[in-house]
N, C-alpha and C positions, 0 to 999 in steps of 0.2 A: 684793738686790745691784744697785747702780747700774751701768748698762752703756752709757748714751748720754747725751750733753749736746749741746745745740744752742743757739747764741747768734748774735744779729744786732744790729748798731747799738748795741753796749754798749762804752763806753770806746774802746780801741784796735781793737776788733773791728767793722768796717764791714759786711762782706758776710757772708751766712750761713755759719757754721762748724759742722761736724758732727763730733763725736768719738765714734766707734763703737768700744767697747772689747770687743765680743763675741769670744770665743775659741771656736773650733770644738772639738768634743768629741774629735776625733782628735789634738789637740796634746798631746804627752807632758808629764806634770806629776808627776815623782817627788817634788818637794819640797812639793807642795801650795800652789803659788803662785796657783792659780785656784780660784774656787768657782762652783757652779751659780748662775745668775741667780735661780732659785727651786728650791725642793726637787724633785728628780727631773728637772730640765732637762738636756738634752744641752749646750746652750749655756752658756758660763762666762764669767766676767769676772775681770780680775786684782784681786788684793787690794792690790796696790801700784800706783799710778799716779804716775810721775815725770815732771815737766814740765821740759824743758830748752830753753835759748835764750839768746840774748845778752841783755844789759841793755835793759829796756824793750821786750822783744819781744812781751810779752802773757801771760807766765806767771801773774803776779799777777791779771791780768784774768780768766783762766779760773777761778781759785779765787774771785774776787769774784762772778763769774756765778753759780756754784753757791751761794755763801753768800746771794746776793740772793734767789734762788729759795726757799731754805730758809727765810730769814727772813720772806718774804712769807707763805708757808704757815703758819709758826708764830706770828708776832708782829705782823703788819700791823694787826690789830684794835686794838692798843695805841696806834697812832699817832692822836693827836687833832687834828692840824693838816693842812690840805690838802698834796698833794704826796707825794713819796717821798724817802727817805734812801738814800744809797749807790748812786746811779744817775747815769750820764752817758751822753749819746749820743755817736756818733763826730763828731769836730770837722771837719765840712765843711758847706757850705751845704745841700746836698741832704738830708744826714742829719737836719737839724733839723726836717723834717716827716715823716720815716719813722718808723713805730713801732719800738719796742724789742721784740725777741722772744726768748723762752727756751723750751726744752722739755727735759725729762729723761724717761728711761725706766729702769725698774727692775722687778725681780721681787719676788713675795711672794703672800700670801693674797689671792685676789680674792673678789668678792661678800662683801665684809668687813662683818660685823656683830658686836656683842658676843657673840652665841651662837656664831658661827663661830670667833671669836677664842678663846673659852673651850675649845671642842673641840680647837683646835689645841694650846693650851698644856697640855691633859690628855693630849696624845700621839696624839689621834685624827687620821687623815689627812683633810685638807680640800682643796678645790679651789685649785690654784696657777695662776699665770700672770703676765703682764706688765701694767705700768701705763704710761700716757704722760700726763704732766702738761704743758700748754702754758699760757704766760702772755704776754699781749701788752699793752704799755703805750703808750698814745697820747700823742703829743707835739703842742704848739703853740707856734710860735715858739721851738722848741728846748728847751722845758721839758716834762717828764713831767707830765701832768695827771690822767690817770685810767686805770683798767684797761679796755682796749678789748674784750679777751675773755679767758676762762680756761676751761679744760676738763680733765677727768680722764676717761680712757678705760681700758678694760681688755681683755685678750685671754686667754681660757682656755687654758691650757697654752702660752701664747705664740704661738698659731697663729690663722689666720683674720683676720676684720676686727675692727677696734677697736669695742668697744661702749661706749656712753655710760654714765658714772657720773653725771656732771652736766656741764652747759654753761652758761656765762654770757656775755651779750653786753655791748655797750658801754652799753646803757640799764640794765644791772643785772638784766635778766630772767634767771631761771635755770631750765633743764629739768632735771628730776630723773630718777630711774630706781628700779627695785625696791631696789637697793642703797643708793641715797642718796635716800630719800624725803624730800619736803618737808612731809609730813603733820605738822601741829603746829608747823611752823617758817615758814609763808608770811609771817608778820609780819616775819621777819628780812629776806627779800627786799625788802620795801618800804623798810627802812632801811639797806640795804647801802650802805656808803660807796664812792665811786669809787676809793679807794686801799686798800681792804681786800679780801682774798681771801675767797672763799666758805669755804674750809676754816677759815681763822683765825676769821672771824666766827661761823660756826655752831658751832665747837668751844667758843667762849667761852660758849655758851648750851646746852652739853650735848647737841648733836646726837651720837648714839652713833658713827656712822661717821666723821664729821668728827673726833671726839676720838681715835679710834684712828689715823687718818691723820696728825694733828698730833703725836701721841706718837711716831710714826715719825721725823717731821722733828726731834723734840728729841733724836734720837741722832746728829745731825750736829754737830761741834765744830770751830770755826774759829780758827786763830791766824794772822791776816793783819796785817802791820805797816801803820801804826802803831796803828790804831784798836782793833782786836779782840785784840791781845796783851796779856797780863797785864803791868801795870806792877808795879814793886817792891812797893808796898804792897798791891796787889790779890792778888798771889800769896801773900804772907805771911798776910793776913787769911783767905784761902781755905784755906790749909794748917792754920792755927789751928784750923779747925772741921771738919777732915777727918782724924781720927786714923788711919783705915784707910789713906788715901792716903799719909800720912807714914810709916807703917810699912813699906809697899811701897817707897816712895821710898828709905828708909834702906837697905833691902836691895839695891836696884839701885846706889845710890851706892858701897856697899861692893864690889859685884861688879864694877863697871866700872873700878874701881882709880883714882879721882881723889884719893885720900888721905883721904877723909872717912870717919871711923869712926862718927859719930853726929851727931844734930841734935836741938836742943830749943828750946823757946820760953821767953822770960823776959819777964815783965810789966814794963812801964815806964809813965811818965806819958804817953808819946807812942804808946802801943799795944804790941802784942806785938813783941819783938825776936827775930829768928831767929838761933841760935847754932850753929856747926858745930865739932865736935871732929875735929882732924886727927892723924894718926899722927906722933909724934915732936914735937908742939907742945905747950907747957905750958898756954897760954892758948886758950880757944875763940875762933874767928874769927866776927865778925858778917857778915851777909848782904853788905853793901857791899864787904867786903874779900875775898869769894870770887871766883874767877876768872869772867870773862865766860862761858866755855864752861860751867862748872858751873852758873851761874845760868840760862843759856839752856836747859839740859837740864831744870832743875827746873821752869821756866816751861812747857815743852811736855809735861812728864810727865803732868799731869792730863787734857790733851786725848787724848793716846794711850791712857792707861788708860781713860778714859771710853768710848771707841770700842771697845777690846777688850772691856770688860765687858758692853757692850750690843749688840755686833754692828753698831755704826754706822759713821760716817765721821769720821776726823780729817783735816782739811785744814790743812796747815802751810806757810806761806810761807817761802821762804829757809831751809829746814831745816838746811842745811849752814853757815849763816853763822857760827856760833861752835862748831860740833861738829867734833871731830877726824875726819879722813877714815876712821880705823880704827873709830871708834865709829858713824858713820853706817850702814854695812851692818848692824851688830848690831841697831840700832833697827828697820831695815826688816824684818829676819828675824823680828822679833817677829810679824809679821802673816802669816807662813807656818805651814802646819799643822805642819810638823816642829818648830817651836819649842814647841808645846803651850800657847801662850798665847792663841791666836786660835781659841777654840772656837766662836764665833758668826759667823765669816766677816766680820770687820770689814774695812773698806778704809782705806788710807792714801793720801791724795793729798798730794803735796809738790812744791814748786818748789825747784830747786836749781842750783848751777853745778859741782859736784863731779864732774868727768869720771871720776874713778876709780870712782865708784859704778856706772858704766855696765857694768863688767865683772862686777858681781854681779846684773844685771838681765837678764831675757829681753826680746826684742823686743815682746812683748805688753804689757810694763809701761812702755814708753818713749814719751813724746809730745814732739814737737818744736814749738816756737812760734817763728815768724819775722815779722818786720815788713818790708813792702816799702817802696819809695822814696816812696810816698804816705802812709806812716805807718799802713797797715793791717795788722793782725795776722792771721796764718793759722796753723792748728794741724793736726797730723796725727799719727797713730800710726805707728810703724815697721812696723806690719802693713800700712800702706797703701803701702809702697815695697818694692823687692825687697831683702830682707835675708835672708842665709843664717842658719840657726840657730847655726851654729858661728863666726859673724864675731866678730872683736874689736871690740866696740862702742866701746870707749875710743879706740882709734886711728882707727876710721872717723869718729867724731864729730868728733874734733879735726882731722882732715884736711879737714873740710867736706863729707864724702860724704853726710851725712844733712841738712845744712842746720843752722840754728839756732846758728851761731858767728859771732862779731863779724868784720866785714871791716876790716882796718887798712890805713891808707894811701890 
């Protein structure tokens, strides 16, 4: 379970921002909104993280930061040209020579090897704890040029000092550990590219621990406009090859009462055509004639289901953009234990403007993003400010008591 994100000098985030989502074990949780950060932990993290703020306040930047870290862990080895994609530093003179920094902390099985993983999947108790992954990107003349440092550390049971799993410096030298041995993989260190992470590079060449950690990163799914959202043709092609997803989607479309009774594919010379059968209508409706809201729901559905099925993360930007306010809380509730859908403690990270949703959220689930007069984004959880548990979040937020609302006039 991801419980901390740190970002510095990334898009509108200039100064170090630390988002700590740790929830004390004493906080009541009758609906199953929180999950232990690792099996047996007292500390928990929210299953839903909702980002609020005015337009251009930094909500999307937070999701982009998380996506960038995951993509570097998972896919950076596939990049065949110098430099980095999806990264920009803060737009002032000083930040052009400062590094871009990220860190995430999450819980799970530590001292991870294929043998330990196999024991865990067979139901045997194995050692649990927390991980801290750090990534620093060096800039020259305002451009990202290479990884300045990268490290993965662990803490047994989430306590004590951080222990090295591996560390990598600006020259590409890597220090290993018992858990992450370089034995048989020293040749990869010599050829490690400046824009490839250790995890991504080593996983490609079957380093066993790297493969397991990269597999974890593959359980994060992002829908961030406009680049990583499904376009119409993408979603139709995806659904055509995923009959199980289509079956579940049909059930949900019927249940949420958008008038859709069924859907099917028709082969055409231009590829598959997605048709919808509506109650009371004689002729099936094609995809392009469906409502914007229905299409938006269908596009985000695979991301949500993939996270729920794997215990991963679904990060959805502007989740409320085309979703009815009454439907949004229902989608959020899918991630609570009481719904019966979230058996593996998946997380939903979303940005939205729908203030009405705030009445359905606890303070531990709400993050505020604000931008100051110098264009710098700041973020904080409502846990960081004095908020009573019985407060009306909707009214307080709109009144400006929490920050994160536009100033008019």
